[in-house]
Backbone as CSV, one residue per row, in Angstrom:
resi,resn,N_x,N_y,N_z,CA_x,CA_y,CA_z,C_x,C_y,C_z
1,VAL,14.757,3.426,-2.808,14.495,2.048,-3.251,13.588,2.051,-4.476
2,PHE,12.516,2.854,-4.416,11.627,2.937,-5.580,12.404,3.367,-6.822
3,ILE,13.241,4.367,-6.656,13.994,4.897,-7.789,14.951,3.853,-8.329
4,ALA,15.649,3.150,-7.442,16.597,2.134,-7.884,15.899,1.017,-8.636
5,GLN,14.759,0.558,-8.126,14.032,-0.517,-8.797,13.507,-0.064,-10.145
6,SER,12.996,1.142,-10.202,12.433,1.638,-11.456,13.513,1.807,-12.513
7,ARG,14.692,2.292,-12.098,15.759,2.496,-13.074,16.249,1.183,-13.667
8,ALA,16.087,0.107,-12.925,16.518,-1.192,-13.425,15.565,-1.729,-14.481
9,SER,14.387,-1.112,-14.599,13.359,-1.657,-15.480,13.396,-1.097,-16.893
10,GLY,14.247,-0.112,-17.163,14.278,0.450,-18.503,15.352,1.503,-18.622
11,SER,15.385,2.212,-19.746,16.398,3.241,-19.923,16.196,4.349,-18.906
12,HIS,17.290,4.954,-18.502,17.250,5.975,-17.447,16.332,7.131,-17.822
13,ARG,16.465,7.621,-19.033,15.676,8.782,-19.440,14.181,8.472,-19.497
14,ASP,13.849,7.326,-20.108,12.441,6.950,-20.223,11.808,6.750,-18.850
15,VAL,12.550,6.098,-17.960,12.017,5.826,-16.630,11.780,7.114,-15.875
16,GLU,12.734,8.055,-15.961,12.549,9.334,-15.272,11.297,10.032,-15.770
17,ASP,11.104,10.006,-17.077,9.945,10.688,-17.646,8.649,10.054,-17.187
18,GLU,8.633,8.735,-17.122,7.387,8.033,-16.865,7.107,7.763,-15.393
19,GLU,8.138,7.465,-14.623,7.888,6.910,-13.300,8.420,7.705,-12.119
20,LEU,9.439,8.507,-12.314,10.144,9.051,-11.156,9.839,10.506,-10.835
21,THR,9.177,11.204,-11.719,8.959,12.631,-11.475,7.491,12.997,-11.263
22,ARG,6.592,12.020,-11.428,5.161,12.316,-11.334,4.585,11.613,-10.110
23,ILE,3.905,12.369,-9.246,3.294,11.768,-8.070,1.778,11.876,-8.148
24,PHE,1.128,10.979,-7.451,-0.333,10.862,-7.438,-0.783,11.164,-6.017
25,VAL,-1.741,12.055,-5.851,-2.137,12.491,-4.510,-3.651,12.526,-4.345
26,MET,-4.084,12.381,-3.091,-5.495,12.514,-2.741,-5.686,13.925,-2.183
27,ILE,-6.652,14.663,-2.696,-6.834,16.066,-2.327,-8.310,16.364,-2.065
28,PRO,-8.594,17.457,-1.353,-9.997,17.867,-1.203,-10.607,18.155,-2.574
29,LYS,-11.862,17.851,-2.744,-12.508,18.048,-4.038,-12.673,19.520,-4.396
30,THR,-12.439,20.388,-3.424,-12.547,21.834,-3.688,-11.262,22.406,-4.275
31,TYR,-10.173,21.633,-4.266,-8.886,22.133,-4.759,-8.941,22.441,-6.253
32,THR,-8.302,23.549,-6.625,-8.054,23.855,-8.032,-6.615,23.449,-8.339
33,GLU,-6.248,23.503,-9.604,-4.872,23.174,-9.969,-3.901,24.158,-9.330
34,GLU,-4.329,25.395,-9.176,-3.474,26.398,-8.534,-3.284,26.077,-7.047
35,ASP,-4.337,25.596,-6.395,-4.222,25.184,-4.992,-3.233,24.036,-4.859
36,LEU,-3.330,23.084,-5.774,-2.450,21.920,-5.755,-0.995,22.342,-5.949
37,ARG,-0.773,23.250,-6.895,0.575,23.751,-7.142,1.122,24.484,-5.913
38,GLU,0.272,25.262,-5.267,0.685,26.041,-4.108,1.124,25.124,-2.958
39,LYS,0.414,24.006,-2.786,0.718,23.080,-1.687,2.006,22.296,-1.916
40,PHE,2.364,22.066,-3.184,3.495,21.185,-3.467,4.712,21.886,-4.073
41,LYS,4.634,23.188,-4.290,5.771,23.874,-4.910,6.976,23.967,-3.978
42,MET,6.772,23.825,-2.668,7.881,23.940,-1.717,8.877,22.786,-1.847
43,TYR,8.476,21.702,-2.523,9.349,20.532,-2.607,10.208,20.512,-3.866
44,GLY,9.920,21.425,-4.807,10.734,21.467,-6.012,10.030,22.184,-7.154
45,ASP,10.697,22.165,-8.296,10.178,22.844,-9.481,9.109,21.976,-10.152
46,ILE,7.906,22.509,-10.234,6.775,21.760,-10.788,6.634,22.041,-12.277
47,GLU,6.550,20.973,-13.053,6.330,21.114,-14.491,4.854,21.350,-14.776
48,TYR,3.991,20.566,-14.125,2.551,20.790,-14.264,1.810,20.100,-13.133
49,CYS,0.586,20.545,-12.917,-0.352,19.897,-11.988,-1.631,19.597,-12.758
50,SER,-2.286,18.521,-12.407,-3.571,18.228,-13.038,-4.483,17.558,-12.033
51,ILE,-5.768,17.841,-12.138,-6.765,17.256,-11.250,-7.636,16.315,-12.059
52,ILE,-7.878,15.122,-11.524,-8.707,14.133,-12.220,-10.173,14.475,-11.984
53,LYS,-10.908,14.583,-13.069,-12.312,14.989,-12.972,-13.240,13.938,-13.552
54,ASN,-14.453,13.933,-13.071,-15.491,13.058,-13.602,-15.796,13.489,-15.035
55,LYS,-15.723,12.543,-15.957,-15.902,12.888,-17.369,-17.312,13.375,-17.676
56,THR,-18.268,12.962,-16.864,-19.656,13.336,-17.118,-20.012,14.676,-16.490
57,THR,-19.668,14.839,-15.216,-20.068,16.048,-14.486,-19.014,17.139,-14.471
58,GLY,-17.751,16.753,-14.722,-16.677,17.734,-14.670,-16.216,18.045,-13.259
59,GLU,-16.778,17.342,-12.276,-16.393,17.584,-10.884,-15.116,16.832,-10.540
60,SER,-14.349,17.399,-9.621,-13.106,16.769,-9.181,-13.400,15.448,-8.480
61,LYS,-12.540,14.451,-8.729,-12.654,13.171,-8.036,-11.882,13.168,-6.719
62,GLY,-11.216,14.294,-6.424,-10.414,14.341,-5.205,-9.053,13.694,-5.380
63,LEU,-8.588,13.609,-6.629,-7.295,13.018,-6.944,-6.570,13.914,-7.939
64,GLY,-5.247,13.898,-7.880,-4.504,14.732,-8.809,-3.083,14.245,-9.025
65,TYR,-2.437,14.815,-10.044,-1.044,14.521,-10.358,-0.210,15.790,-10.183
66,VAL,1.021,15.606,-9.728,1.994,16.697,-9.695,3.259,16.176,-10.365
67,ARG,3.725,16.876,-11.392,4.921,16.457,-12.125,6.062,17.412,-11.806
68,TYR,7.158,16.860,-11.284,8.341,17.657,-10.961,9.382,17.524,-12.064
69,LEU,10.374,18.407,-12.019,11.436,18.360,-13.017,12.478,17.299,-12.681
70,LYS,12.618,16.982,-11.379,13.640,16.027,-10.962,13.037,14.924,-10.090
71,PRO,13.557,13.697,-10.210,13.093,12.602,-9.345,13.287,12.901,-7.861
72,SER,14.388,13.575,-7.524,14.655,13.876,-6.117,13.577,14.782,-5.530
73,GLN,13.004,15.660,-6.358,11.943,16.552,-5.886,10.653,15.778,-5.636
74,ALA,10.347,14.841,-6.527,9.154,14.013,-6.339,9.305,13.151,-5.085
75,ALA,10.513,12.607,-4.890,10.762,11.781,-3.710,10.620,12.603,-2.433
76,ARG,11.106,13.822,-2.470,10.997,14.697,-1.298,9.535,15.014,-0.994
77,ALA,8.742,15.260,-2.034,7.327,15.566,-1.836,6.606,14.386,-1.189
78,ILE,6.901,13.176,-1.665,6.278,11.986,-1.095,6.654,11.836,0.375
79,GLU,7.913,12.096,0.678,8.417,11.896,2.038,7.923,12.960,3.010
80,GLU,7.851,14.211,2.551,7.627,15.315,3.480,6.216,15.899,3.481
81,CYS,5.412,15.621,2.472,4.079,16.227,2.441,3.195,15.625,3.521
82,ASP,2.111,16.304,3.833,1.186,15.829,4.855,0.652,14.453,4.479
83,ARG,0.567,13.564,5.486,0.129,12.192,5.225,-1.264,12.116,4.627
84,SER,-2.077,13.148,4.859,-3.450,13.118,4.343,-3.493,13.104,2.815
85,TYR,-2.402,13.541,2.165,-2.369,13.540,0.700,-2.107,12.144,0.136
86,ARG,-1.603,11.241,0.964,-1.321,9.854,0.557,-0.539,9.814,-0.755
87,ALA,0.520,10.598,-0.817,1.291,10.734,-2.054,2.072,9.462,-2.373
88,ILE,2.029,9.059,-3.637,2.817,7.924,-4.121,3.316,8.258,-5.525
89,LEU,4.317,7.492,-5.992,4.747,7.649,-7.373,3.629,7.199,-8.291
90,ALA,3.361,7.980,-9.314,2.286,7.645,-10.245,2.718,6.521,-11.164
91,GLU,1.743,5.739,-11.599,2.010,4.707,-12.591,2.348,5.377,-13.928
92,PRO,3.108,4.684,-14.786,3.381,5.234,-16.120,2.088,5.538,-16.849
93,LYS,2.136,6.486,-17.743,0.931,6.911,-18.450,0.339,5.810,-19.316
94,ASN,1.136,4.782,-19.625,0.599,3.712,-20.470,-0.319,2.771,-19.711
95,LYS,-0.442,2.972,-18.370,-1.428,2.194,-17.610,-2.686,3.037,-17.505
96,SER,-3.837,2.433,-17.689,-5.075,3.198,-17.677,-5.271,3.884,-16.336
97,SER,-5.720,5.133,-16.370,-5.916,5.891,-15.140,-6.999,5.270,-14.277
98,GLU,-8.023,4.682,-14.914,-9.103,4.072,-14.137,-8.573,2.911,-13.298
99,SER,-7.709,2.097,-13.911,-7.150,0.962,-13.187,-6.293,1.434,-12.037
100,PHE,-5.473,2.470,-12.277,-4.606,2.984,-11.231,-5.411,3.608,-10.103
101,GLU,-6.473,4.357,-10.462,-7.316,4.971,-9.432,-7.938,3.895,-8.554
102,HIS,-8.395,2.802,-9.173,-9.022,1.721,-8.398,-8.015,1.110,-7.426
103,ASP,-6.794,0.817,-7.938,-5.766,0.233,-7.083,-5.412,1.185,-5.954
104,TYR,-5.323,2.476,-6.273,-4.929,3.476,-5.282,-5.974,3.579,-4.176
105,TYR,-7.240,3.658,-4.564,-8.305,3.753,-3.561,-8.324,2.519,-2.667
106,SER,-8.236,1.325,-3.287,-8.358,0.095,-2.511,-7.206,-0.078,-1.544
107,ASN,-6.023,0.464,-1.872,-4.880,0.345,-0.982,-4.752,1.510,-0.021
108,SER,-5.026,2.730,-0.494,-4.778,3.906,0.336,-5.833,4.148,1.391
109,MET,-7.063,3.728,1.149,-8.131,4.051,2.075,-8.152,3.144,3.286
110,ARG,-7.506,1.985,3.236,-7.601,1.042,4.336,-7.115,1.590,5.670
111,PRO,-5.981,2.327,5.726,-5.550,2.819,7.033,-6.564,3.733,7.706
112,GLU,-7.433,4.372,6.950,-8.442,5.234,7.549,-9.449,4.442,8.374
113,LEU,-9.531,3.135,8.091,-10.505,2.298,8.782,-9.901,1.627,10.001
114,ARG,-8.633,1.992,10.307,-7.910,1.320,11.376,-8.693,1.360,12.679
115,GLY,-8.824,0.177,13.293,-9.509,0.105,14.577,-11.000,-0.174,14.433
116,ASN,-11.522,-0.108,13.238,-12.947,-0.373,13.026,-13.115,-1.682,12.273
117,ALA,-14.337,-2.146,12.222,-14.616,-3.343,11.433,-14.494,-2.999,9.954
118,LEU,-13.797,-3.842,9.192,-13.639,-3.569,7.773,-14.920,-3.857,7.020
119,PRO,-15.335,-2.971,6.137,-16.517,-3.239,5.299,-16.121,-4.115,4.121
120,PHE,-15.668,-5.345,4.409,-15.174,-6.205,3.349,-16.230,-6.477,2.286
121,CYS,-17.510,-6.494,2.706,-18.561,-6.818,1.747,-18.668,-5.762,0.659
122,MET,-18.056,-4.584,0.906,-18.121,-3.522,-0.093,-16.899,-3.546,-0.996
123,GLN,-15.956,-4.480,-0.743,-14.764,-4.582,-1.556,-14.853,-5.859,-2.392
124,PRO,-15.158,-5.745,-3.684,-15.309,-6.933,-4.533,-14.103,-7.852,-4.453
125,GLU,-12.906,-7.259,-4.346,-11.693,-8.056,-4.299,-11.715,-8.986,-3.091
126,PHE,-12.132,-8.465,-1.948,-12.151,-9.279,-0.741,-13.251,-10.335,-0.820
127,CYS,-14.438,-9.923,-1.270,-15.559,-10.860,-1.319,-15.226,-12.049,-2.198
128,GLY,-14.540,-11.790,-3.304,-14.191,-12.869,-4.215,-13.237,-13.850,-3.577
129,PHE,-12.219,-13.353,-2.894,-11.246,-14.257,-2.301,-11.829,-14.952,-1.091
130,GLU,-12.734,-14.265,-0.373,-13.314,-14.859,0.826,-14.095,-16.119,0.458
131,LYS,-14.832,-16.062,-0.645,-15.591,-17.227,-1.076,-14.657,-18.371,-1.429
132,ALA,-13.517,-18.029,-2.057,-12.564,-19.059,-2.429,-11.928,-19.671,-1.187
133,GLU,-11.610,-18.821,-0.210,-10.953,-19.303,0.998,-11.842,-20.268,1.766
134,THR,-13.158,-20.053,1.725,-14.053,-20.895,2.517,-14.089,-22.324,1.987
135,ARG,-13.625,-22.507,0.751,-13.609,-23.859,0.194,-12.400,-24.643,0.696
136,ILE,-11.423,-23.930,1.271,-10.223,-24.574,1.784,-10.406,-24.818,3.271
137,GLN,-10.342,-26.069,3.674,-10.573,-26.407,5.074,-9.314,-26.124,5.891
138,GLU,-8.977,-24.867,6.015,-7.802,-24.464,6.771,-8.256,-23.717,8.019
139,PRO,-7.782,-24.141,9.203,-8.176,-23.433,10.421,-7.651,-22.010,10.395
140,VAL,-8.515,-21.069,10.719,-8.105,-19.670,10.695,-8.105,-19.130,12.114
141,SER,-7.414,-18.014,12.285,-7.361,-17.370,13.592,-7.017,-15.902,13.387
142,LYS,-6.922,-15.181,14.473,-6.547,-13.768,14.413,-5.032,-13.590,14.432
143,ARG,-4.312,-14.689,14.567,-2.858,-14.627,14.716,-2.172,-15.274,13.524
144,LEU,-1.092,-14.638,13.055,-0.354,-15.130,11.901,1.113,-15.341,12.247
145,SER,1.710,-16.315,11.576,3.152,-16.525,11.642,3.742,-16.067,10.321
146,VAL,4.808,-15.271,10.387,5.466,-14.771,9.180,6.917,-15.230,9.195
147,VAL,7.332,-15.917,8.131,8.682,-16.467,8.050,9.371,-15.929,6.802
148,SER,10.668,-15.661,6.942,11.460,-15.137,5.837,12.873,-15.678,5.950
149,ARG,13.552,-15.823,4.813,14.950,-16.255,4.876,15.869,-15.110,5.287
150,LEU,15.342,-13.883,5.295,16.108,-12.717,5.733,15.524,-12.185,7.035
151,PRO,16.331,-11.592,7.906,15.810,-11.051,9.167,14.894,-9.866,8.933
152,PHE,13.954,-9.661,9.847,13.010,-8.549,9.751,13.499,-7.358,10.572
153,ILE,13.045,-6.182,10.173,13.193,-4.976,10.982,11.816,-4.674,11.558
154,GLN,11.727,-4.602,12.871,10.450,-4.479,13.571,9.567,-3.386,12.979
155,GLU,10.107,-2.173,12.848,9.305,-1.038,12.400,8.789,-1.238,10.979
156,GLN,9.620,-1.808,10.106,9.215,-1.979,8.712,8.139,-3.058,8.578
157,LEU,8.303,-4.153,9.310,7.300,-5.210,9.221,5.973,-4.748,9.819
158,PHE,6.045,-4.005,10.922,4.831,-3.465,11.533,4.102,-2.573,10.525
159,ALA,4.853,-1.691,9.856,4.236,-0.783,8.885,3.586,-1.550,7.740
160,LEU,4.208,-2.649,7.324,3.662,-3.443,6.225,2.330,-4.072,6.610
161,PHE,2.274,-4.726,7.772,1.047,-5.407,8.180,0.013,-4.425,8.732
162,ASP,0.440,-3.239,9.099,-0.501,-2.232,9.583,-1.316,-1.626,8.445
163,LEU,-0.969,-1.951,7.199,-1.784,-1.515,6.064,-3.170,-2.152,6.124
164,VAL,-3.251,-3.302,6.771,-4.556,-3.939,7.001,-5.043,-3.489,8.374
165,PRO,-6.201,-2.872,8.464,-6.694,-2.352,9.741,-6.860,-3.437,10.799
166,GLY,-6.670,-3.042,12.051,-6.914,-3.957,13.162,-5.677,-4.611,13.726
167,LEU,-4.478,-4.176,13.296,-3.253,-4.781,13.809,-3.108,-4.489,15.298
168,GLU,-2.962,-5.535,16.108,-2.818,-5.372,17.550,-1.358,-5.415,17.980
169,TYR,-0.594,-6.362,17.440,0.830,-6.350,17.744,1.619,-7.103,16.688
170,CYS,2.903,-6.787,16.634,3.843,-7.411,15.706,5.097,-7.730,16.513
171,ASP,5.356,-9.010,16.712,6.485,-9.444,17.532,7.528,-10.106,16.633
172,VAL,8.639,-9.408,16.401,9.692,-9.911,15.523,10.736,-10.669,16.341
173,GLN,11.090,-11.863,15.869,12.117,-12.676,16.528,13.163,-13.057,15.489
174,ARG,14.334,-13.417,15.962,15.406,-13.785,15.040,16.109,-15.032,15.532
175,ASP,16.356,-15.949,14.602,17.091,-17.161,14.918,18.584,-16.856,14.813
176,PRO,19.313,-16.892,15.926,20.743,-16.533,15.888,21.582,-17.499,15.067
177,HIS,21.068,-18.697,14.820,21.844,-19.701,14.087,21.663,-19.570,12.582
178,THR,20.467,-19.248,12.139,20.207,-19.175,10.703,20.089,-17.748,10.196
179,ASN,19.883,-16.790,11.088,19.706,-15.377,10.728,18.456,-15.146,9.883
180,SER,17.533,-16.113,9.928,16.290,-15.947,9.183,15.324,-15.088,9.995
181,GLY,14.243,-14.677,9.360,13.275,-13.823,10.026,12.044,-14.591,10.457
182,TYR,11.544,-14.257,11.636,10.316,-14.876,12.125,9.550,-13.838,12.934
183,ALA,8.231,-13.795,12.733,7.420,-12.829,13.474,6.031,-13.401,13.717
184,VAL,5.419,-12.925,14.786,4.033,-13.274,15.093,3.213,-11.987,14.980
185,ILE,2.146,-12.067,14.212,1.274,-10.917,13.964,-0.110,-11.240,14.523
186,GLN,-0.720,-10.288,15.192,-2.084,-10.519,15.668,-2.979,-9.342,15.316
187,TYR,-4.187,-9.656,14.837,-5.191,-8.651,14.505,-6.356,-8.732,15.485
188,SER,-7.175,-7.703,15.467,-8.328,-7.657,16.368,-9.449,-8.578,15.904
189,THR,-9.475,-8.903,14.615,-10.506,-9.799,14.083,-9.879,-10.825,13.149
190,ALA,-10.544,-11.977,13.034,-10.075,-13.011,12.112,-10.184,-12.529,10.669
191,ALA,-11.181,-11.677,10.394,-11.359,-11.170,9.022,-10.121,-10.396,8.566
192,SER,-9.572,-9.581,9.461,-8.367,-8.818,9.114,-7.189,-9.750,8.888
193,ALA,-7.065,-10.771,9.738,-5.963,-11.721,9.592,-6.071,-12.489,8.274
194,ILE,-7.293,-12.882,7.922,-7.515,-13.591,6.664,-7.087,-12.717,5.485
195,TYR,-7.482,-11.474,5.551,-7.161,-10.558,4.446,-5.652,-10.318,4.365
196,ALA,-4.998,-10.156,5.522,-3.554,-9.936,5.546,-2.822,-11.149,4.964
197,LYS,-3.274,-12.354,5.319,-2.644,-13.558,4.777,-2.827,-13.626,3.266
198,TYR,-4.037,-13.309,2.829,-4.343,-13.342,1.398,-3.461,-12.367,0.611
199,LYS,-3.260,-11.172,1.167,-2.520,-10.147,0.437,-1.002,-10.296,0.567
200,LEU,-0.522,-10.806,1.702,0.912,-10.748,1.975,1.635,-12.089,1.910
201,HIS,0.917,-13.207,1.863,1.596,-14.487,1.676,2.201,-14.520,0.271
202,GLY,3.494,-14.716,0.177,4.172,-14.712,-1.113,4.636,-13.333,-1.542
203,PHE,4.283,-12.302,-0.751,4.705,-10.934,-1.068,6.223,-10.830,-0.953
204,GLU,6.851,-10.144,-1.905,8.304,-10.005,-1.885,8.716,-8.814,-1.031
205,TYR,9.318,-9.109,0.110,9.774,-8.059,1.015,11.022,-8.524,1.747
206,PRO,12.192,-7.889,1.506,12.420,-6.948,0.393,12.352,-7.674,-0.948
207,PRO,12.410,-6.943,-2.065,12.282,-7.571,-3.378,13.214,-8.776,-3.526
208,GLY,12.649,-9.884,-4.003,13.415,-11.102,-4.169,13.297,-12.065,-2.999
209,ASN,12.713,-11.591,-1.897,12.555,-12.425,-0.704,11.065,-12.587,-0.407
210,ARG,10.524,-13.762,-0.639,9.087,-13.987,-0.466,8.749,-14.317,0.981
211,LEU,7.674,-13.699,1.483,7.211,-13.966,2.833,6.305,-15.196,2.841
212,THR,6.419,-15.987,3.876,5.503,-17.105,4.104,4.613,-16.739,5.279
213,VAL,3.302,-16.669,5.043,2.359,-16.260,6.086,1.351,-17.381,6.306
214,ILE,1.256,-17.863,7.546,0.301,-18.922,7.882,-0.436,-18.552,9.159
215,PHE,-1.558,-19.205,9.391,-2.326,-18.955,10.620,-1.665,-19.662,11.800
216,LEU,-1.760,-19.017,12.975,-1.332,-19.614,14.235,-2.532,-19.802,15.135
217,GLU,-2.572,-20.878,15.859,-3.674,-21.119,16.786,-3.685,-20.022,17.861
218,ASP,-4.868,-19.408,18.054,-4.961,-18.344,19.056,-5.914,-18.696,20.203
219,GLY,-6.381,-19.953,20.204,-7.219,-20.389,21.310,-8.695,-20.094,21.139
220,ASN,-9.078,-19.453,20.043,-10.480,-19.121,19.807,-11.118,-20.144,18.865
221,ASP,-12.424,-20.125,18.829,-13.175,-21.011,17.951,-13.069,-20.501,16.522
222,SER,-12.341,-21.226,15.657,-12.114,-20.767,14.289,-13.374,-20.762,13.452
223,SER,-14.432,-21.467,13.895,-15.662,-21.507,13.119,-16.338,-20.141,13.054
224,GLU,-15.969,-19.249,13.990,-16.553,-17.911,13.977,-16.165,-17.164,12.714
């Protein structure tokens, strides 16, 4: 899917060079480029490996790039490598690395906090939206309703909402008359539900199909 979408965005050759053969990974800070190559060479022919370093100290940031010769090799590495590497397709080089690193950290680190209270106060993105949300007199809860004009697949929707820590259950239902999608999502805390609504309301899943996410009454005092 990633490859198909990317190829639609530009010429085949340019897209392959920029988007389909380079992956971005999280690695131990002790790794050298040779260590990185050794871990990922089993998935295909590597053109180069590079480790992102602090410009001031020269120390590894614990992040790196691996460039393969073929898109299929990069896709295989993403699919088959250990989950701890959190491998994804790298952004094109014309996007600043600092911006990409920030986006990657803010999205990739959340599953590590699963089951714990989120340190939202340490995430500027969350703090900013939280202040805005408090101005809207909308009752909040730990439970969300998700509606789509297309039917959901239980496992895929669960994986999507599980990106926000604290997911307790995902119940997918289908209207036999309209074939539209409907699901009830519940988190362990209202904070997680608020964040999930903020991030996923209007999200296109699959591409071209926008999700509608609203709060559902869960019987608790929303003032909490």
